[in-house]
PyMOL Python script that loads the backbone (N, CA, C, O; Angstrom):
from pymol import cmd

cmd.read_pdbstr("""\
ATOM      1  N   GLY A   1     102.497 104.659 104.566  1.00  0.00           N
ATOM      2  CA  GLY A   1     103.915 103.992 105.009  1.00  0.00           C
ATOM      3  C   GLY A   1     104.381 103.014 103.919  1.00  0.00           C
ATOM      4  O   GLY A   1     105.600 102.962 103.755  1.00  0.00           O
ATOM      5  N   ALA A   2     103.567 102.187 103.106  1.00  0.00           N
ATOM      6  CA  ALA A   2     104.401 101.299 102.106  1.00  0.00           C
ATOM      7  C   ALA A   2     104.669 102.065 100.684  1.00  0.00           C
ATOM      8  O   ALA A   2     105.072 101.542  99.645  1.00  0.00           O
ATOM      9  N   LYS A   3     104.395 103.213 100.870  1.00  0.00           N
ATOM     10  CA  LYS A   3     104.859 104.248  99.285  1.00  0.00           C
ATOM     11  C   LYS A   3     106.456 104.662  99.919  1.00  0.00           C
ATOM     12  O   LYS A   3     107.362 104.796  99.097  1.00  0.00           O
ATOM     13  N   ASP A   4     106.726 104.839 101.276  1.00  0.00           N
ATOM     14  CA  ASP A   4     107.672 105.504 101.608  1.00  0.00           C
ATOM     15  C   ASP A   4     108.345 104.359 102.538  1.00  0.00           C
ATOM     16  O   ASP A   4     107.642 104.014 103.487  1.00  0.00           O
ATOM     17  N   PRO A   5     109.541 103.752 102.414  1.00  0.00           N
ATOM     18  CA  PRO A   5     109.935 102.841 103.033  1.00  0.00           C
ATOM     19  C   PRO A   5     110.889 103.205 104.634  1.00  0.00           C
ATOM     20  O   PRO A   5     111.217 102.362 105.470  1.00  0.00           O
ATOM     21  N   GLU A   6     111.170 104.746 104.685  1.00  0.00           N
ATOM     22  CA  GLU A   6     111.578 105.572 105.479  1.00  0.00           C
ATOM     23  C   GLU A   6     110.990 105.431 106.799  1.00  0.00           C
ATOM     24  O   GLU A   6     111.526 105.404 107.907  1.00  0.00           O
ATOM     25  N   MET A   7     109.505 105.326 106.367  1.00  0.00           N
ATOM     26  CA  MET A   7     108.651 105.691 107.386  1.00  0.00           C
ATOM     27  C   MET A   7     108.605 104.704 108.610  1.00  0.00           C
ATOM     28  O   MET A   7     108.357 105.154 109.728  1.00  0.00           O
ATOM     29  N   VAL A   8     108.869 103.199 108.388  1.00  0.00           N
ATOM     30  CA  VAL A   8     108.846 102.219 109.109  1.00  0.00           C
ATOM     31  C   VAL A   8     110.084 102.630 110.207  1.00  0.00           C
ATOM     32  O   VAL A   8     109.917 102.377 111.400  1.00  0.00           O
ATOM     33  N   THR A   9     111.300 103.260 109.740  1.00  0.00           N
ATOM     34  CA  THR A   9     112.482 103.356 110.466  1.00  0.00           C
ATOM     35  C   THR A   9     111.896 104.528 111.352  1.00  0.00           C
ATOM     36  O   THR A   9     112.314 104.496 112.509  1.00  0.00           O
ATOM     37  N   LEU A  10     110.801 105.810 110.988  1.00  0.00           N
ATOM     38  CA  LEU A  10     110.592 106.724 111.829  1.00  0.00           C
ATOM     39  C   LEU A  10     109.571 106.474 112.773  1.00  0.00           C
ATOM     40  O   LEU A  10     109.416 107.108 113.816  1.00  0.00           O
ATOM     41  N   ILE A  11     108.754 105.359 112.303  1.00  0.00           N
ATOM     42  CA  ILE A  11     107.523 105.515 113.465  1.00  0.00           C
ATOM     43  C   ILE A  11     108.007 104.576 114.595  1.00  0.00           C
ATOM     44  O   ILE A  11     107.459 104.689 115.692  1.00  0.00           O
ATOM     45  N   ASN A  12     109.150 103.506 114.395  1.00  0.00           N
ATOM     46  CA  ASN A  12     109.703 103.092 115.252  1.00  0.00           C
ATOM     47  C   ASN A  12     110.949 103.652 116.050  1.00  0.00           C
ATOM     48  O   ASN A  12     111.490 103.286 117.094  1.00  0.00           O
ATOM     49  N   GLU A  13     111.150 104.489 115.325  1.00  0.00           N
ATOM     50  CA  GLU A  13     112.712 105.578 116.485  1.00  0.00           C
ATOM     51  C   GLU A  13     111.758 106.314 117.115  1.00  0.00           C
ATOM     52  O   GLU A  13     111.968 106.184 118.321  1.00  0.00           O
ATOM     53  N   ARG A  14     110.611 107.176 116.889  1.00  0.00           N
ATOM     54  CA  ARG A  14     109.934 108.142 117.402  1.00  0.00           C
ATOM     55  C   ARG A  14     108.865 107.758 118.381  1.00  0.00           C
ATOM     56  O   ARG A  14     107.750 107.497 117.927  1.00  0.00           O
ATOM     57  N   SER A  15     109.058 107.699 119.562  1.00  0.00           N
ATOM     58  CA  SER A  15     108.115 107.415 120.464  1.00  0.00           C
ATOM     59  C   SER A  15     106.717 108.236 121.010  1.00  0.00           C
ATOM     60  O   SER A  15     105.883 107.827 121.818  1.00  0.00           O
ATOM     61  N   ASP A  16     106.754 109.422 120.346  1.00  0.00           N
ATOM     62  CA  ASP A  16     105.644 110.518 120.018  1.00  0.00           C
ATOM     63  C   ASP A  16     104.718 110.473 119.035  1.00  0.00           C
ATOM     64  O   ASP A  16     103.936 111.412 118.883  1.00  0.00           O
ATOM     65  N   ILE A  17     104.692 109.357 118.234  1.00  0.00           N
ATOM     66  CA  ILE A  17     103.928 109.223 117.195  1.00  0.00           C
ATOM     67  C   ILE A  17     103.214 108.193 117.120  1.00  0.00           C
ATOM     68  O   ILE A  17     103.688 107.133 117.531  1.00  0.00           O
ATOM     69  N   GLY A  18     101.864 108.234 116.565  1.00  0.00           N
ATOM     70  CA  GLY A  18     100.917 107.349 116.086  1.00  0.00           C
ATOM     71  C   GLY A  18     100.858 106.639 114.837  1.00  0.00           C
ATOM     72  O   GLY A  18     101.554 107.415 114.182  1.00  0.00           O
ATOM     73  N   TYR A  19     100.591 105.884 114.161  1.00  0.00           N
ATOM     74  CA  TYR A  19     100.287 105.139 113.329  1.00  0.00           C
ATOM     75  C   TYR A  19      99.250 104.566 112.600  1.00  0.00           C
ATOM     76  O   TYR A  19      98.809 103.662 113.310  1.00  0.00           O
ATOM     77  N   VAL A  20      98.608 104.618 111.520  1.00  0.00           N
ATOM     78  CA  VAL A  20      97.097 103.943 111.044  1.00  0.00           C
ATOM     79  C   VAL A  20      97.769 102.771 110.082  1.00  0.00           C
ATOM     80  O   VAL A  20      98.354 103.091 109.047  1.00  0.00           O
ATOM     81  N   LEU A  21      97.648 101.438 110.485  1.00  0.00           N
ATOM     82  CA  LEU A  21      97.972 100.503 109.494  1.00  0.00           C
ATOM     83  C   LEU A  21      96.501 100.170 108.912  1.00  0.00           C
ATOM     84  O   LEU A  21      95.526  99.638 109.443  1.00  0.00           O
ATOM     85  N   ASN A  22      96.765 100.800 107.330  1.00  0.00           N
ATOM     86  CA  ASN A  22      95.212 100.493 106.702  1.00  0.00           C
ATOM     87  C   ASN A  22      95.721  99.551 105.814  1.00  0.00           C
ATOM     88  O   ASN A  22      96.824  99.476 105.274  1.00  0.00           O
ATOM     89  N   HIS A  23      94.581  98.736 105.744  1.00  0.00           N
ATOM     90  CA  HIS A  23      94.824  97.535 104.429  1.00  0.00           C
ATOM     91  C   HIS A  23      93.847  98.285 103.306  1.00  0.00           C
ATOM     92  O   HIS A  23      92.750  98.818 103.472  1.00  0.00           O
ATOM     93  N   MET A  24      94.520  98.153 102.299  1.00  0.00           N
ATOM     94  CA  MET A  24      93.750  98.567 100.725  1.00  0.00           C
ATOM     95  C   MET A  24      94.038  97.539  99.596  1.00  0.00           C
ATOM     96  O   MET A  24      95.266  97.466  99.544  1.00  0.00           O
ATOM     97  N   LYS A  25      93.647  96.941  98.925  1.00  0.00           N
ATOM     98  CA  LYS A  25      93.741  96.244  97.926  1.00  0.00           C
ATOM     99  C   LYS A  25      93.976  96.991  96.550  1.00  0.00           C
ATOM    100  O   LYS A  25      93.198  97.632  95.843  1.00  0.00           O
ATOM    101  N   GLY A  26      95.201  96.712  96.428  1.00  0.00           N
ATOM    102  CA  GLY A  26      95.698  97.713  95.259  1.00  0.00           C
ATOM    103  C   GLY A  26      96.937  98.836  95.741  1.00  0.00           C
ATOM    104  O   GLY A  26      97.298  99.184  96.865  1.00  0.00           O
ATOM    105  N   GLU A  27      97.283  99.127  94.736  1.00  0.00           N
ATOM    106  CA  GLU A  27      98.056  99.969  94.803  1.00  0.00           C
ATOM    107  C   GLU A  27      98.061 101.332  94.609  1.00  0.00           C
ATOM    108  O   GLU A  27      98.864 102.100  95.139  1.00  0.00           O
ATOM    109  N   ASP A  28      96.952 101.720  93.668  1.00  0.00           N
ATOM    110  CA  ASP A  28      96.612 103.077  93.425  1.00  0.00           C
ATOM    111  C   ASP A  28      95.207 103.340  93.964  1.00  0.00           C
ATOM    112  O   ASP A  28      94.446 102.436  93.618  1.00  0.00           O
ATOM    113  N   PRO A  29      94.535 104.419  94.801  1.00  0.00           N
ATOM    114  CA  PRO A  29      93.054 104.569  95.303  1.00  0.00           C
ATOM    115  C   PRO A  29      92.400 104.642  93.975  1.00  0.00           C
ATOM    116  O   PRO A  29      91.371 103.979  93.846  1.00  0.00           O
ATOM    117  N   LYS A  30      92.791 105.283  93.042  1.00  0.00           N
ATOM    118  CA  LYS A  30      92.009 105.497  91.569  1.00  0.00           C
ATOM    119  C   LYS A  30      91.487 104.176  90.877  1.00  0.00           C
ATOM    120  O   LYS A  30      90.476 104.025  90.190  1.00  0.00           O
ATOM    121  N   THR A  31      92.341 103.368  91.204  1.00  0.00           N
ATOM    122  CA  THR A  31      92.308 102.263  90.616  1.00  0.00           C
ATOM    123  C   THR A  31      91.568 100.726  91.646  1.00  0.00           C
ATOM    124  O   THR A  31      91.187  99.597  91.338  1.00  0.00           O
ATOM    125  N   MET A  32      91.641 101.294  92.573  1.00  0.00           N
ATOM    126  CA  MET A  32      91.846 100.188  93.598  1.00  0.00           C
ATOM    127  C   MET A  32      89.943  99.439  93.494  1.00  0.00           C
ATOM    128  O   MET A  32      89.922  98.316  93.998  1.00  0.00           O
ATOM    129  N   GLN A  33      88.741  99.831  93.038  1.00  0.00           N
ATOM    130  CA  GLN A  33      87.644  99.551  93.159  1.00  0.00           C
ATOM    131  C   GLN A  33      87.259  98.786  91.900  1.00  0.00           C
ATOM    132  O   GLN A  33      86.154  98.304  91.654  1.00  0.00           O
ATOM    133  N   ILE A  34      88.534  98.749  91.020  1.00  0.00           N
ATOM    134  CA  ILE A  34      88.402  98.173  90.000  1.00  0.00           C
ATOM    135  C   ILE A  34      88.453  96.345  89.819  1.00  0.00           C
ATOM    136  O   ILE A  34      89.512  95.789  89.530  1.00  0.00           O
ATOM    137  N   SER A  35      87.436  95.732  89.991  1.00  0.00           N
ATOM    138  CA  SER A  35      87.405  94.008  89.747  1.00  0.00           C
ATOM    139  C   SER A  35      88.481  93.910  91.348  1.00  0.00           C
ATOM    140  O   SER A  35      89.541  93.284  91.331  1.00  0.00           O
ATOM    141  N   PRO A  36      88.127  94.413  92.235  1.00  0.00           N
ATOM    142  CA  PRO A  36      89.010  93.849  93.490  1.00  0.00           C
ATOM    143  C   PRO A  36      88.567  92.308  93.862  1.00  0.00           C
ATOM    144  O   PRO A  36      87.391  91.963  93.979  1.00  0.00           O
ATOM    145  N   HIS A  37      89.899  91.284  94.059  1.00  0.00           N
ATOM    146  CA  HIS A  37      89.459  89.833  94.583  1.00  0.00           C
ATOM    147  C   HIS A  37      89.869  89.210  95.233  1.00  0.00           C
ATOM    148  O   HIS A  37      91.084  89.089  95.072  1.00  0.00           O
ATOM    149  N   TYR A  38      89.307  88.453  96.291  1.00  0.00           N
ATOM    150  CA  TYR A  38      89.988  88.248  97.392  1.00  0.00           C
ATOM    151  C   TYR A  38      89.662  86.633  97.327  1.00  0.00           C
ATOM    152  O   TYR A  38      88.519  86.319  96.993  1.00  0.00           O
ATOM    153  N   GLU A  39      90.531  85.684  97.604  1.00  0.00           N
ATOM    154  CA  GLU A  39      90.141  84.256  97.908  1.00  0.00           C
ATOM    155  C   GLU A  39      89.406  84.514  99.393  1.00  0.00           C
ATOM    156  O   GLU A  39      88.236  84.328  99.729  1.00  0.00           O
ATOM    157  N   ASP A  40      90.306  84.909  99.983  1.00  0.00           N
ATOM    158  CA  ASP A  40      89.549  84.696 101.692  1.00  0.00           C
ATOM    159  C   ASP A  40      90.033  86.121 102.118  1.00  0.00           C
ATOM    160  O   ASP A  40      91.169  86.224 102.580  1.00  0.00           O
ATOM    161  N   VAL A  41      89.165  87.329 101.978  1.00  0.00           N
ATOM    162  CA  VAL A  41      89.523  88.529 102.752  1.00  0.00           C
ATOM    163  C   VAL A  41      89.883  88.368 104.015  1.00  0.00           C
ATOM    164  O   VAL A  41      90.893  88.975 104.370  1.00  0.00           O
ATOM    165  N   ILE A  42      89.289  87.667 104.838  1.00  0.00           N
ATOM    166  CA  ILE A  42      89.458  87.724 106.724  1.00  0.00           C
ATOM    167  C   ILE A  42      91.254  87.455 106.702  1.00  0.00           C
ATOM    168  O   ILE A  42      92.003  88.116 107.421  1.00  0.00           O
ATOM    169  N   LEU A  43      91.709  86.460 105.826  1.00  0.00           N
ATOM    170  CA  LEU A  43      92.841  85.821 105.865  1.00  0.00           C
ATOM    171  C   LEU A  43      94.005  86.809 105.211  1.00  0.00           C
ATOM    172  O   LEU A  43      95.154  86.957 105.626  1.00  0.00           O
ATOM    173  N   GLU A  44      93.518  87.297 104.329  1.00  0.00           N
ATOM    174  CA  GLU A  44      94.758  88.081 103.298  1.00  0.00           C
ATOM    175  C   GLU A  44      94.679  89.520 104.631  1.00  0.00           C
ATOM    176  O   GLU A  44      95.705  89.808 105.248  1.00  0.00           O
ATOM    177  N   VAL A  45      93.489  90.193 104.868  1.00  0.00           N
ATOM    178  CA  VAL A  45      93.734  91.237 106.049  1.00  0.00           C
ATOM    179  C   VAL A  45      94.804  90.714 107.084  1.00  0.00           C
ATOM    180  O   VAL A  45      95.861  91.330 107.222  1.00  0.00           O
ATOM    181  N   ARG A  46      94.579  89.787 107.674  1.00  0.00           N
ATOM    182  CA  ARG A  46      94.964  89.231 108.924  1.00  0.00           C
ATOM    183  C   ARG A  46      96.678  89.044 108.503  1.00  0.00           C
ATOM    184  O   ARG A  46      97.661  89.326 109.189  1.00  0.00           O
ATOM    185  N   ASP A  47      96.636  88.696 107.671  1.00  0.00           N
ATOM    186  CA  ASP A  47      98.495  88.280 107.136  1.00  0.00           C
ATOM    187  C   ASP A  47      98.945  89.619 106.621  1.00  0.00           C
ATOM    188  O   ASP A  47     100.149  89.853 106.729  1.00  0.00           O
ATOM    189  N   PHE A  48      97.913  90.848 105.893  1.00  0.00           N
ATOM    190  CA  PHE A  48      98.629  92.175 105.888  1.00  0.00           C
ATOM    191  C   PHE A  48      99.018  92.703 107.597  1.00  0.00           C
ATOM    192  O   PHE A  48      99.970  93.411 107.926  1.00  0.00           O
ATOM    193  N   PHE A  49      98.321  92.311 108.191  1.00  0.00           N
ATOM    194  CA  PHE A  49      98.469  93.254 109.759  1.00  0.00           C
ATOM    195  C   PHE A  49      99.705  92.374 110.309  1.00  0.00           C
ATOM    196  O   PHE A  49     100.493  93.080 110.940  1.00  0.00           O
ATOM    197  N   THR A  50      99.992  91.338 110.253  1.00  0.00           N
ATOM    198  CA  THR A  50     100.629  90.456 110.762  1.00  0.00           C
ATOM    199  C   THR A  50     102.125  91.224 110.409  1.00  0.00           C
ATOM    200  O   THR A  50     102.809  91.790 111.262  1.00  0.00           O
ATOM    201  N   SER A  51     102.473  91.113 108.954  1.00  0.00           N
ATOM    202  CA  SER A  51     103.259  91.819 108.528  1.00  0.00           C
ATOM    203  C   SER A  51     103.317  93.269 108.863  1.00  0.00           C
ATOM    204  O   SER A  51     104.242  93.475 109.649  1.00  0.00           O
ATOM    205  N   GLY A  52     102.830  94.068 108.630  1.00  0.00           N
ATOM    206  CA  GLY A  52     102.997  95.095 108.868  1.00  0.00           C
ATOM    207  C   GLY A  52     103.204  95.615 110.585  1.00  0.00           C
ATOM    208  O   GLY A  52     103.934  96.561 110.879  1.00  0.00           O
ATOM    209  N   LEU A  53     102.360  94.744 111.696  1.00  0.00           N
ATOM    210  CA  LEU A  53     103.028  94.877 112.617  1.00  0.00           C
ATOM    211  C   LEU A  53     104.442  94.383 113.185  1.00  0.00           C
ATOM    212  O   LEU A  53     105.067  94.797 114.162  1.00  0.00           O
ATOM    213  N   THR A  54     104.806  93.191 112.110  1.00  0.00           N
ATOM    214  CA  THR A  54     106.392  92.826 112.776  1.00  0.00           C
ATOM    215  C   THR A  54     107.545  93.760 112.248  1.00  0.00           C
ATOM    216  O   THR A  54     108.589  94.037 112.838  1.00  0.00           O
ATOM    217  N   LEU A  55     107.031  94.284 110.718  1.00  0.00           N
ATOM    218  CA  LEU A  55     107.848  95.556 110.744  1.00  0.00           C
ATOM    219  C   LEU A  55     107.660  97.008 111.438  1.00  0.00           C
ATOM    220  O   LEU A  55     108.478  97.886 111.164  1.00  0.00           O
ATOM    221  N   LEU A  56     106.612  97.268 112.318  1.00  0.00           N
ATOM    222  CA  LEU A  56     106.324  98.132 113.265  1.00  0.00           C
ATOM    223  C   LEU A  56     106.231  97.559 114.533  1.00  0.00           C
ATOM    224  O   LEU A  56     105.201  97.489 115.203  1.00  0.00           O
ATOM    225  N   ASN A  57     107.782  96.986 114.965  1.00  0.00           N
ATOM    226  CA  ASN A  57     107.802  96.468 115.775  1.00  0.00           C
ATOM    227  C   ASN A  57     107.489  96.789 117.178  1.00  0.00           C
ATOM    228  O   ASN A  57     106.658  96.350 117.974  1.00  0.00           O
ATOM    229  N   LYS A  58     108.596  97.874 117.252  1.00  0.00           N
ATOM    230  CA  LYS A  58     108.657  98.823 118.473  1.00  0.00           C
ATOM    231  C   LYS A  58     107.452  99.481 118.774  1.00  0.00           C
ATOM    232  O   LYS A  58     106.905  99.595 119.871  1.00  0.00           O
ATOM    233  N   ALA A  59     106.951 100.081 117.202  1.00  0.00           N
ATOM    234  CA  ALA A  59     105.639 100.981 117.902  1.00  0.00           C
ATOM    235  C   ALA A  59     104.609 100.147 118.594  1.00  0.00           C
ATOM    236  O   ALA A  59     104.006 100.279 119.659  1.00  0.00           O
ATOM    237  N   ALA A  60     104.598  99.030 117.416  1.00  0.00           N
ATOM    238  CA  ALA A  60     103.230  97.821 117.592  1.00  0.00           C
ATOM    239  C   ALA A  60     103.241  97.411 119.496  1.00  0.00           C
ATOM    240  O   ALA A  60     102.293  97.330 120.277  1.00  0.00           O
ATOM    241  N   LYS A  61     104.812  97.215 119.736  1.00  0.00           N
ATOM    242  CA  LYS A  61     105.036  96.965 121.411  1.00  0.00           C
ATOM    243  C   LYS A  61     104.426  97.980 122.043  1.00  0.00           C
ATOM    244  O   LYS A  61     103.672  97.680 122.968  1.00  0.00           O
ATOM    245  N   GLU A  62     104.591  99.260 121.727  1.00  0.00           N
ATOM    246  CA  GLU A  62     103.949 100.430 122.580  1.00  0.00           C
ATOM    247  C   GLU A  62     102.604 100.242 122.048  1.00  0.00           C
ATOM    248  O   GLU A  62     102.219 101.316 122.511  1.00  0.00           O
ATOM    249  N   ASN A  63     101.732  99.863 121.562  1.00  0.00           N
ATOM    250  CA  ASN A  63     100.591 100.147 121.124  1.00  0.00           C
ATOM    251  C   ASN A  63     100.310 101.308 120.774  1.00  0.00           C
ATOM    252  O   ASN A  63      99.304 101.889 121.184  1.00  0.00           O
ATOM    253  N   ARG A  64     101.178 101.833 119.943  1.00  0.00           N
ATOM    254  CA  ARG A  64     100.755 103.032 118.875  1.00  0.00           C
ATOM    255  C   ARG A  64     100.402 102.573 117.878  1.00  0.00           C
ATOM    256  O   ARG A  64     100.921 103.301 117.032  1.00  0.00           O
ATOM    257  N   ILE A  65      99.863 101.849 117.394  1.00  0.00           N
ATOM    258  CA  ILE A  65      99.745 101.509 115.825  1.00  0.00           C
ATOM    259  C   ILE A  65      97.928 100.878 115.809  1.00  0.00           C
ATOM    260  O   ILE A  65      97.538  99.819 116.301  1.00  0.00           O
ATOM    261  N   VAL A  66      97.114 101.890 115.107  1.00  0.00           N
ATOM    262  CA  VAL A  66      95.550 101.357 115.180  1.00  0.00           C
ATOM    263  C   VAL A  66      95.620 100.725 113.968  1.00  0.00           C
ATOM    264  O   VAL A  66      96.236 101.038 112.949  1.00  0.00           O
ATOM    265  N   LEU A  67      94.856  99.729 114.228  1.00  0.00           N
ATOM    266  CA  LEU A  67      94.440  98.993 112.829  1.00  0.00           C
ATOM    267  C   LEU A  67      93.204  99.429 112.022  1.00  0.00           C
ATOM    268  O   LEU A  67      92.230  99.990 112.524  1.00  0.00           O
ATOM    269  N   ASP A  68      93.333  99.134 110.799  1.00  0.00           N
ATOM    270  CA  ASP A  68      91.868  99.480 110.073  1.00  0.00           C
ATOM    271  C   ASP A  68      91.841  98.413 108.775  1.00  0.00           C
ATOM    272  O   ASP A  68      92.765  98.203 107.990  1.00  0.00           O
ATOM    273  N   VAL A  69      90.926  97.994 108.782  1.00  0.00           N
ATOM    274  CA  VAL A  69      90.553  96.946 108.044  1.00  0.00           C
ATOM    275  C   VAL A  69      90.548  97.318 106.632  1.00  0.00           C
ATOM    276  O   VAL A  69      90.889  96.582 105.705  1.00  0.00           O
ATOM    277  N   GLY A  70      90.160  98.442 106.552  1.00  0.00           N
ATOM    278  CA  GLY A  70      90.112  99.362 104.966  1.00  0.00           C
ATOM    279  C   GLY A  70      88.758  98.759 104.319  1.00  0.00           C
ATOM    280  O   GLY A  70      88.686  98.070 103.301  1.00  0.00           O
ATOM    281  N   ILE A  71      87.666  99.199 105.184  1.00  0.00           N
ATOM    282  CA  ILE A  71      86.299  98.822 104.819  1.00  0.00           C
ATOM    283  C   ILE A  71      86.067 100.285 103.190  1.00  0.00           C
ATOM    284  O   ILE A  71      86.136 101.506 103.329  1.00  0.00           O
ATOM    285  N   GLY A  72      85.859  99.669 102.131  1.00  0.00           N
ATOM    286  CA  GLY A  72      85.483 100.465 101.222  1.00  0.00           C
ATOM    287  C   GLY A  72      86.761 100.494 100.351  1.00  0.00           C
ATOM    288  O   GLY A  72      86.663 100.990  99.228  1.00  0.00           O
ATOM    289  N   PHE A  73      87.934 100.014 100.763  1.00  0.00           N
ATOM    290  CA  PHE A  73      89.498 100.149 100.182  1.00  0.00           C
ATOM    291  C   PHE A  73      89.900  98.851  99.553  1.00  0.00           C
ATOM    292  O   PHE A  73      90.577  98.026 100.167  1.00  0.00           O
ATOM    293  N   GLY A  74      89.279  98.588  97.732  1.00  0.00           N
ATOM    294  CA  GLY A  74      89.533  97.510  97.084  1.00  0.00           C
ATOM    295  C   GLY A  74      88.887  96.184  97.760  1.00  0.00           C
ATOM    296  O   GLY A  74      89.211  94.998  97.832  1.00  0.00           O
ATOM    297  N   LYS A  75      87.950  96.878  98.158  1.00  0.00           N
ATOM    298  CA  LYS A  75      87.054  95.769  98.531  1.00  0.00           C
ATOM    299  C   LYS A  75      85.567  95.683  98.143  1.00  0.00           C
ATOM    300  O   LYS A  75      84.829  96.661  98.267  1.00  0.00           O
ATOM    301  N   ARG A  76      85.172  94.590  97.707  1.00  0.00           N
ATOM    302  CA  ARG A  76      83.603  94.204  97.374  1.00  0.00           C
ATOM    303  C   ARG A  76      82.578  94.616  98.824  1.00  0.00           C
ATOM    304  O   ARG A  76      82.910  94.719 100.005  1.00  0.00           O
ATOM    305  N   LEU A  77      81.175  94.796  98.132  1.00  0.00           N
ATOM    306  CA  LEU A  77      80.663  94.884  99.367  1.00  0.00           C
ATOM    307  C   LEU A  77      80.650  93.627 100.045  1.00  0.00           C
ATOM    308  O   LEU A  77      81.112  93.690 101.184  1.00  0.00           O
ATOM    309  N   SER A  78      80.355  92.791  99.769  1.00  0.00           N
ATOM    310  CA  SER A  78      80.933  91.593 100.223  1.00  0.00           C
ATOM    311  C   SER A  78      81.556  90.820 101.049  1.00  0.00           C
ATOM    312  O   SER A  78      81.305  89.757 101.615  1.00  0.00           O
ATOM    313  N   ASP A  79      82.741  91.827 100.999  1.00  0.00           N
ATOM    314  CA  ASP A  79      84.297  91.680 101.255  1.00  0.00           C
ATOM    315  C   ASP A  79      84.066  92.592 102.639  1.00  0.00           C
ATOM    316  O   ASP A  79      84.560  92.206 103.698  1.00  0.00           O
ATOM    317  N   ASN A  80      83.378  93.683 102.573  1.00  0.00           N
ATOM    318  CA  ASN A  80      83.465  94.458 103.606  1.00  0.00           C
ATOM    319  C   ASN A  80      81.925  94.165 104.686  1.00  0.00           C
ATOM    320  O   ASN A  80      81.823  94.725 105.777  1.00  0.00           O
ATOM    321  N   LEU A  81      81.269  93.592 104.355  1.00  0.00           N
ATOM    322  CA  LEU A  81      80.483  92.806 105.309  1.00  0.00           C
ATOM    323  C   LEU A  81      81.002  91.789 105.789  1.00  0.00           C
ATOM    324  O   LEU A  81      80.583  91.558 106.923  1.00  0.00           O
ATOM    325  N   LYS A  82      82.000  90.821 105.282  1.00  0.00           N
ATOM    326  CA  LYS A  82      82.508  89.798 105.964  1.00  0.00           C
ATOM    327  C   LYS A  82      83.259  90.353 106.829  1.00  0.00           C
ATOM    328  O   LYS A  82      83.153  89.884 107.962  1.00  0.00           O
ATOM    329  N   LEU A  83      84.250  91.498 106.642  1.00  0.00           N
ATOM    330  CA  LEU A  83      85.128  92.001 107.471  1.00  0.00           C
ATOM    331  C   LEU A  83      84.106  92.735 108.662  1.00  0.00           C
ATOM    332  O   LEU A  83      84.755  92.487 109.678  1.00  0.00           O
ATOM    333  N   ILE A  84      83.230  93.279 108.991  1.00  0.00           N
ATOM    334  CA  ILE A  84      82.299  93.620 109.633  1.00  0.00           C
ATOM    335  C   ILE A  84      81.956  92.729 110.476  1.00  0.00           C
ATOM    336  O   ILE A  84      82.267  93.031 111.628  1.00  0.00           O
ATOM    337  N   LYS A  85      81.263  91.420 110.318  1.00  0.00           N
ATOM    338  CA  LYS A  85      80.764  90.417 110.624  1.00  0.00           C
ATOM    339  C   LYS A  85      81.735  89.902 111.288  1.00  0.00           C
ATOM    340  O   LYS A  85      81.487  89.534 112.436  1.00  0.00           O
ATOM    341  N   LYS A  86      83.130  89.732 110.741  1.00  0.00           N
ATOM    342  CA  LYS A  86      83.989  88.798 111.293  1.00  0.00           C
ATOM    343  C   LYS A  86      85.076  89.304 112.121  1.00  0.00           C
ATOM    344  O   LYS A  86      85.810  88.442 112.605  1.00  0.00           O
ATOM    345  N   CYS A  87      85.293  90.344 112.345  1.00  0.00           N
ATOM    346  CA  CYS A  87      86.249  90.929 112.377  1.00  0.00           C
ATOM    347  C   CYS A  87      87.075  90.527 113.782  1.00  0.00           C
ATOM    348  O   CYS A  87      88.272  90.601 114.058  1.00  0.00           O
ATOM    349  N   SER A  88      85.654  89.967 114.718  1.00  0.00           N
ATOM    350  CA  SER A  88      86.693  89.318 115.766  1.00  0.00           C
ATOM    351  C   SER A  88      87.704  88.105 115.479  1.00  0.00           C
ATOM    352  O   SER A  88      88.612  87.662 116.183  1.00  0.00           O
ATOM    353  N   CYS A  89      87.258  87.722 114.238  1.00  0.00           N
ATOM    354  CA  CYS A  89      88.671  86.425 113.907  1.00  0.00           C
ATOM    355  C   CYS A  89      89.849  87.020 113.794  1.00  0.00           C
ATOM    356  O   CYS A  89      90.924  86.434 113.926  1.00  0.00           O
ATOM    357  N   LEU A  90      89.728  88.046 113.578  1.00  0.00           N
ATOM    358  CA  LEU A  90      91.547  89.065 113.621  1.00  0.00           C
ATOM    359  C   LEU A  90      91.739  89.008 115.225  1.00  0.00           C
ATOM    360  O   LEU A  90      92.851  89.420 115.556  1.00  0.00           O
ATOM    361  N   ARG A  91      90.974  88.623 116.227  1.00  0.00           N
ATOM    362  CA  ARG A  91      91.768  88.680 117.352  1.00  0.00           C
ATOM    363  C   ARG A  91      91.944  87.454 117.891  1.00  0.00           C
ATOM    364  O   ARG A  91      92.578  87.588 118.937  1.00  0.00           O
ATOM    365  N   ARG A  92      91.695  86.366 117.683  1.00  0.00           N
ATOM    366  CA  ARG A  92      91.864  85.082 117.867  1.00  0.00           C
ATOM    367  C   ARG A  92      93.345  85.198 117.624  1.00  0.00           C
ATOM    368  O   ARG A  92      94.058  84.730 118.511  1.00  0.00           O
ATOM    369  N   VAL A  93      93.944  85.747 116.562  1.00  0.00           N
ATOM    370  CA  VAL A  93      95.172  85.438 116.016  1.00  0.00           C
ATOM    371  C   VAL A  93      96.133  86.505 116.891  1.00  0.00           C
ATOM    372  O   VAL A  93      97.363  86.546 116.856  1.00  0.00           O
ATOM    373  N   GLY A  94      95.408  87.194 117.535  1.00  0.00           N
ATOM    374  CA  GLY A  94      96.465  88.416 118.438  1.00  0.00           C
ATOM    375  C   GLY A  94      96.610  89.688 117.427  1.00  0.00           C
ATOM    376  O   GLY A  94      97.285  90.696 117.638  1.00  0.00           O
ATOM    377  N   VAL A  95      95.921  89.439 116.428  1.00  0.00           N
ATOM    378  CA  VAL A  95      96.264  91.099 115.659  1.00  0.00           C
ATOM    379  C   VAL A  95      95.415  92.113 116.451  1.00  0.00           C
ATOM    380  O   VAL A  95      95.972  93.042 117.037  1.00  0.00           O
ATOM    381  N   LEU A  96      94.211  91.968 116.477  1.00  0.00           N
ATOM    382  CA  LEU A  96      93.833  92.861 117.308  1.00  0.00           C
ATOM    383  C   LEU A  96      93.337  92.695 118.770  1.00  0.00           C
ATOM    384  O   LEU A  96      93.011  93.684 119.428  1.00  0.00           O
TER     385      LEU A  96
END
""", "prot")
cmd.dss("prot")
cmd.show_as("cartoon", "prot")
cmd.util.cbc("prot")
cmd.orient("prot")
């Protein structure tokens, strides 16, 4: 959806479709694993979800959005492990 601005409109307008909001560091899957860096992976993923759910407002309110933290998508092993271990932190801010 990030590469197609009309996707957000479509998802919000149609009540018969869902959407997977996937976090990925970088723009291109071919280069996403080249030196990914996070100051705070939990905070960055949380902020990404918060922004995405705001855009997908109607679909989010109707619970048609699945959140995917993007294990392996532009993340180091340490980032992946932190997301797995601390994903409950995302619930506390109302994201999951």
